[in-house]
C-alpha positions in Angstrom: 144.8 95.5 142.9 143.6 91.9 142.4 145.7 88.8 143.3 148.5 88.2 140.7 147.9 86.0 137.7 150.1 83.2 136.5 149.7 84.2 132.9 148.2 87.1 130.9 147.4 86.0 127.4 147.2 89.1 125.0 145.4 88.3 121.8 142.4 86.1 121.3 142.9 84.8 117.8 143.5 81.1 117.2 146.9 81.2 118.8 145.8 82.9 122.0 142.6 80.8 122.2 144.6 77.6 121.8 147.0 78.7 124.5 144.1 79.6 126.8 142.5 76.2 126.2 145.7 74.4 127.3 146.2 76.6 130.3 142.6 75.9 131.4 143.2 72.1 131.1 146.0 72.5 133.7 143.9 74.8 136.0 146.4 77.7 135.5 145.4 81.1 136.8 145.2 83.3 133.7 143.1 85.9 131.8 142.8 86.3 128.0 142.2 89.8 126.5 141.9 91.2 123.0 141.6 94.8 121.9 139.0 94.0 119.3 135.4 94.3 120.6 134.4 91.1 118.8 136.0 88.1 117.3 136.9 88.0 113.6 133.9 87.6 111.3 136.0 87.3 108.1 137.3 83.9 107.1 141.0 85.0 107.1 143.2 81.8 107.5 141.1 79.1 105.7 142.9 75.8 106.3 143.8 73.6 109.2 146.7 71.1 108.8 146.6 67.5 110.1 149.2 68.1 112.8 147.1 70.9 114.3 144.0 68.7 114.4 146.0 66.0 116.2 147.2 68.4 118.9 143.8 70.0 119.4 142.1 66.6 119.6 142.9 66.2 123.3 140.8 69.2 124.2 137.7 67.9 122.5 137.5 70.4 119.6 138.9 68.6 116.6 135.7 66.7 115.9 133.7 70.0 116.0 136.2 71.6 113.6 135.9 68.7 111.2 132.1 68.7 111.4 132.0 72.4 110.4 134.7 72.3 107.7 135.3 70.9 104.3 137.9 68.1 104.0 139.7 68.5 100.7 141.6 65.5 99.5 142.5 66.6 96.0 143.8 69.6 94.1 143.2 70.6 90.5 146.3 72.1 89.1 145.3 74.1 86.0 148.4 74.4 83.8 148.6 75.8 80.3 146.9 73.3 78.0 146.2 70.7 80.7 144.6 70.1 84.1 146.2 67.8 86.6 144.3 66.1 89.4 146.6 66.0 92.4 145.6 63.8 95.3 146.3 65.4 98.6 147.8 63.5 101.5 147.2 60.1 99.8 150.8 59.1 100.6 153.0 59.7 103.6 150.1 60.4 105.9 148.9 56.9 107.0 150.0 57.5 110.6 147.5 60.3 111.3 143.7 60.2 112.0 143.4 63.4 109.9 144.8 62.6 106.5 143.4 65.7 104.8 143.5 69.4 104.6 140.5 70.9 106.5 139.1 74.1 104.9 137.4 76.1 107.6 137.1 79.9 108.0 139.2 81.3 110.8 136.1 82.8 112.3 134.7 79.3 112.7 137.9 78.0 114.3 137.8 80.9 116.8 134.1 80.2 117.5 134.8 76.5 118.3 137.7 77.4 120.6 135.8 80.2 122.3 132.9 77.9 122.9 135.2 75.3 124.5 136.6 77.9 126.8 133.1 79.2 127.7 132.1 75.6 128.6 135.1 75.6 131.0 134.0 79.0 132.6 136.6 81.1 130.8 135.4 84.4 129.2 137.5 86.1 126.5 137.8 89.8 127.6 137.2 91.6 124.3 137.5 95.3 124.0 140.4 95.2 126.5 143.7 96.6 125.4 147.2 96.2 126.9 148.5 99.7 127.3 151.8 98.9 129.1 153.7 96.1 130.7 156.7 96.6 132.9 158.7 94.0 134.8 158.6 94.8 138.6 160.4 92.3 140.7 158.9 88.8 140.4 155.9 90.1 138.3 154.9 92.1 135.3 152.8 95.1 136.1 150.3 95.5 133.3 148.0 98.4 132.6 144.8 97.6 130.7 142.2 99.9 129.1 138.7 98.6 128.8 136.1 99.4 126.1 134.3 101.9 128.3 137.6 103.8 128.8 138.2 102.5 132.3 141.7 101.4 133.2 142.9 98.5 135.4 146.3 97.5 136.7 147.2 93.8 137.3 150.2 91.7 138.0 151.2 88.5 136.2 154.2 86.2 136.4 154.2 85.8 132.6 152.8 87.7 129.7 152.3 86.0 126.3 151.9 88.1 123.2 149.5 86.4 120.7 148.6 89.8 119.5 149.7 89.6 115.9 152.2 91.3 113.6 151.8 94.7 115.4 152.3 93.1 118.8 152.1 95.4 121.8 153.8 92.7 124.0 156.7 92.5 121.6 157.1 96.3 121.7 156.9 96.4 125.5 159.5 93.6 125.8 161.8 95.4 123.4 162.1 92.5 121.0 163.1 93.3 117.4 161.0 92.1 114.4 163.3 91.7 111.4 162.6 91.0 107.8 161.2 92.6 104.7 158.0 93.3 102.7 157.3 91.8 99.4 156.7 94.3 96.6 153.5 92.7 95.2 150.0 93.6 96.3 147.4 90.8 96.6 143.6 90.7 96.6 141.4 88.3 98.4 137.7 87.6 98.1 135.2 85.2 99.7 132.5 84.7 97.0 130.5 82.4 94.8 132.0 80.9 91.6 130.0 79.1 88.9 132.1 76.7 86.8 134.4 75.3 89.4 134.2 71.6 90.5 133.1 71.8 94.2 134.9 70.3 97.1 138.3 70.7 95.4 141.1 73.2 95.7 142.0 74.9 92.4 145.3 76.5 91.4 145.7 78.2 88.1 149.4 78.6 87.1 150.0 81.4 84.6 152.8 83.6 83.3 151.5 86.4 85.5 151.4 84.3 88.7 149.1 82.0 90.6 145.4 82.2 91.1 143.8 80.2 93.9 140.3 79.1 94.7 139.8 77.2 98.0 136.5 75.6 99.1 135.3 77.4 102.2 131.7 76.2 102.4 130.8 79.1 104.8 130.3 82.0 104.9 130.9 81.8 101.1 131.6 78.8 99.0 135.0 79.9 97.7 138.1 81.9 98.8 139.9 83.6 95.9 143.5 84.8 96.2 145.4 86.5 93.3 148.0 89.1 92.5 146.7 92.6 91.9 147.0 92.9 88.1 149.3 95.7 86.8 147.6 99.0 86.1 144.7 98.6 88.6 144.5 100.6 91.8 145.8 98.4 94.6 143.1 99.5 97.1 140.2 98.7 94.8 138.7 95.2 94.8 135.6 95.4 92.8 133.4 92.6 91.3 134.5 93.8 87.8 138.2 93.4 88.7 137.6 89.9 90.1 135.8 88.8 87.0 138.5 90.3 84.8 141.2 88.4 86.6 139.2 85.1 86.2 138.7 85.8 82.5 142.3 86.7 81.8 144.0 84.1 84.0 141.9 81.0 83.3 140.7 79.2 80.2 137.6 78.1 82.1 134.4 80.0 81.8 134.0 81.1 85.4 131.3 83.4 86.7 132.2 85.2 89.9 129.4 86.7 92.0 128.1 87.7 95.4 131.4 88.6 97.2 130.8 88.9 100.9 134.3 90.0 101.9 137.1 91.5 99.8 140.4 93.1 100.8 143.8 93.9 99.4 147.0 93.4 101.3 150.8 93.2 101.1 152.8 90.3 102.5 155.8 90.4 104.8 158.5 87.9 105.8 159.6 88.9 109.3 160.6 87.1 112.5 161.2 88.1 116.1 164.8 88.0 117.2 163.7 86.2 120.3 160.6 84.2 121.3 161.2 84.9 125.0 162.6 87.8 126.9 162.4 87.4 130.7 158.7 87.0 131.6 157.5 87.9 128.1 156.8 85.3 125.4 155.7 85.6 121.7 153.7 83.1 119.7 152.0 83.1 116.3 152.1 86.2 114.2 153.7 88.2 117.0 156.8 85.9 116.5 156.7 85.2 112.7 154.8 86.4 109.6 155.2 85.1 106.1 153.3 84.4 102.9 150.3 82.1 103.1 151.9 79.6 100.8 151.1 76.1 102.1 148.7 77.3 104.7 151.3 77.4 107.5 150.7 80.6 109.4 147.7 79.9 111.7 148.8 76.3 112.1 152.3 77.2 113.2 150.9 79.7 115.7 148.6 77.2 117.3 151.4 74.8 117.6 153.6 77.5 119.2 150.9 77.9 121.8 150.6 74.2 122.5 154.3 73.9 122.9 154.3 76.8 125.4 151.1 76.3 127.3 152.0 73.1 129.2 155.4 74.4 130.1 154.0 77.6 131.6 151.4 75.5 133.5 154.0 73.1 134.9 156.3 75.9 136.0 153.5 77.9 137.5 152.2 75.0 139.6 155.8 74.3 140.8 156.1 70.9 139.0 158.9 71.9 136.8 161.9 74.3 137.1 162.1 77.7 135.4 164.6 76.2 133.0 161.8 74.4 131.2 160.6 77.7 129.8 163.9 78.2 128.0 163.1 75.2 125.8 160.2 77.1 124.2 162.4 79.3 122.0 165.0 76.5 121.5 162.3 74.3 120.0 159.9 76.7 118.2 162.3 79.4 116.8 163.9 76.9 114.4 160.4 75.8 113.3 159.4 79.5 112.6 162.6 80.0 110.7 162.1 77.0 108.5 158.5 78.0 107.7 159.6 81.5 106.7 162.2 80.0 104.4 159.9 77.5 102.9 157.1 79.9 102.2 159.5 82.5 100.8 160.8 80.0 98.3 157.3 78.9 97.3 156.1 82.5 97.0 159.1 83.5 94.8 158.5 80.6 92.4 154.8 81.4 92.2 154.9 85.1 91.8 158.2 86.2 90.4 158.3 88.1 87.1 161.8 86.9 86.3 161.8 85.5 82.8 163.2 82.1 83.9 160.5 81.6 86.5 157.7 82.7 84.1 159.1 80.2 81.6 159.0 77.5 84.3 155.4 78.2 85.2 154.1 78.2 81.6 156.4 75.7 79.7 158.3 73.5 82.1 155.6 72.8 84.7 153.2 71.3 82.2 155.9 68.9 80.9 157.5 67.8 84.2 154.6 68.1 86.8 153.0 64.7 85.7 156.3 62.9 86.1 156.9 64.5 89.5 153.4 63.5 90.7 154.0 59.9 89.8 157.0 59.7 92.1 155.5 58.9 95.5 158.5 59.4 97.8 159.1 63.1 97.0 155.3 63.7 97.1 155.1 62.0 100.5 157.9 64.2 101.9 156.2 67.3 100.6 152.8 66.3 102.1 154.3 65.6 105.5 156.2 68.9 105.4 153.0 70.9 104.5 150.9 68.9 107.0 153.5 69.8 109.7 153.8 66.1 110.6 157.5 66.2 109.9 158.3 68.8 112.7 160.6 67.3 115.3 162.7 68.5 118.3 165.4 65.8 118.1 168.2 68.3 118.9 166.2 70.1 121.6 167.1 70.1 125.3 164.0 68.1 126.2 164.9 65.2 123.9 166.9 62.4 125.5 167.8 59.0 124.2 168.5 56.3 126.7 170.3 53.0 126.4 169.4 50.2 123.9 166.8 52.3 122.0 165.1 50.3 119.3 166.5 51.1 115.8 163.0 51.5 114.3 160.2 53.8 115.6 159.9 57.4 116.8 163.1 58.9 118.2 163.3 61.3 121.1 162.0 64.6 119.8 159.7 63.0 117.2 155.9 63.4 117.1 154.1 60.3 118.4 152.4 58.7 115.4 148.9 57.3 115.5 150.2 53.7 115.1 148.5 51.6 116.1 145.4 53.6 115.3 144.0 55.2 118.5 147.4 55.6 120.2 147.1 59.4 120.1 143.7 59.2 121.6 145.0 57.1 124.5 147.7 59.7 125.2 145.5 62.8 124.7 144.8 63.6 128.4 146.8 66.4 130.0 150.1 65.3 131.4 153.0 63.0 130.4 152.4 59.4 129.3 154.8 56.5 129.8 154.4 53.9 127.0 155.7 50.3 127.8 156.3 48.1 124.8 156.7 44.4 124.8 156.3 42.2 127.9 156.4 44.1 131.2 155.5 43.5 134.8 153.1 45.9 136.5 154.7 49.3 136.8 153.4 51.9 139.2 153.3 55.5 137.8 156.8 56.9 138.3 155.3 60.3 139.0 151.9 61.7 139.8 151.9 63.6 136.5 152.7 60.5 134.4 150.1 58.0 133.2 151.3 54.5 132.3 150.1 52.6 129.2 151.1 48.9 128.5 151.1 48.6 124.7 152.5 45.1 124.4 153.5 44.2 120.8 151.1 46.7 119.2 153.5 49.6 119.3 155.4 52.0 117.0 158.6 50.4 118.4 159.9 46.8 118.1 160.9 44.8 121.1 160.8 45.7 124.8 161.3 49.3 125.7 159.7 52.4 127.0 159.0 56.0 125.9 157.8 59.1 127.6 155.4 61.2 125.6 155.1 64.9 126.5 151.8 66.8 126.9 152.1 68.2 123.3 152.4 64.7 121.7 156.1 64.6 121.2 158.4 61.9 122.5 160.7 63.2 125.3 162.6 60.1 126.3 163.1 56.6 124.7 165.1 53.6 125.8 165.1 49.8 125.4 164.6 47.2 128.1 162.8 47.5 131.4 165.4 49.4 133.4 163.8 52.8 134.3 166.9 54.4 135.8 167.4 56.7 132.8 163.7 57.7 132.8 163.7 58.5 136.5 166.8 60.8 135.9 164.9 62.5 133.1 161.9 63.1 135.3 164.1 64.3 138.2 165.5 66.9 135.7 162.2 68.2 134.3 159.5 67.1 136.7 161.2 67.0 140.1 159.0 66.4 143.1 158.8 69.4 145.4 
């Protein structure tokens, strides 16, 4: 048997790949396996939110993702008798370097992350399946089956399930997955469409439900999502059916052609009762699944991974106490719950056959949507929520407010904004970052895992103070003045020197 690992990552979708990328940045001993013999070739999750791009930027992949994708900055909302042009992220997103929704096939996202790992000498072990995982003393004994039928036994301190809705890790850990399935069946197609304005997301709101066209660029120009029409066989997705839906649900003359991938599916809204059980952790679809409304699924999974990765790395290297790992569920489970609740509400409004909601889609929306779009404050809140820029951990155990904290600026638990522009880039390197605002004398690093940055007056905060930024870009500690006593107590709690 080989030497024990620190972490076994099970599942090499975007969540597992993001986790592996962060573990590699901290020189953690890990392996990443996936039962599929090859990475996904279908587009699957098509959109990357601004917050996800912010968090991936520190690993040198966000620019590659943007170069490959299509940055959509507007939506055409096709209502009965009118079309509204809705600008996306034009308000409420002036503190991010990525004020747009990036449309990129999941296969391309996985390719970028896999290439980054390969450049750091990490190979994704595809065709390798986790058969069993049992806690034995200080380690988890894992039995793997390789694509040639051979088996292997290894030990790991921690096992992270990034292996989707049918997670083997979740089953081995004995964690329940509670929720329900929606009654509707949906169809999806990546194809070419003549008659749509390019570079724009299109939503058709009808009495029957919603029809979406998202600009993919590659491997096909458009992603189409719609409800299966009544009377058709739910398993059949034919070019004739796709064209009939476009003809019946739109007033535009659209010609659909050359589908390269089609599928039908049902949606679920389910969540794990725990994100951690002993040495087992869950992230992404293994922890929560929901409707794709708002493009939250893959993005929430990647952010699960980047919340967990640095904590595992710190504990495994002996820099932080085991207690740090308890903060993962405390911080991410409420996020998963809110996403499930938000997407459920949006899904119900968009698909319900209830007469009141059908009336709202066909009669009330055309009247009131223009008024709502002119009110910038609600639209800004909506954009920040969808972009996942509004996620915070203010009530989390890692968020501490010291004395004399400035009244304006990010609070403990908030995301660090990119204000002034370039601040996120300055704090992107692995580790914690101490930000000093206002006039300060020279301050030596208070810890070998903390970098010090003198911001002066160009800061998100006013006056003299200091803030500690976590490796995932959230503020852990804030205080006013130049007394670092509270900061040192915070570091002694979460980064005690051996």
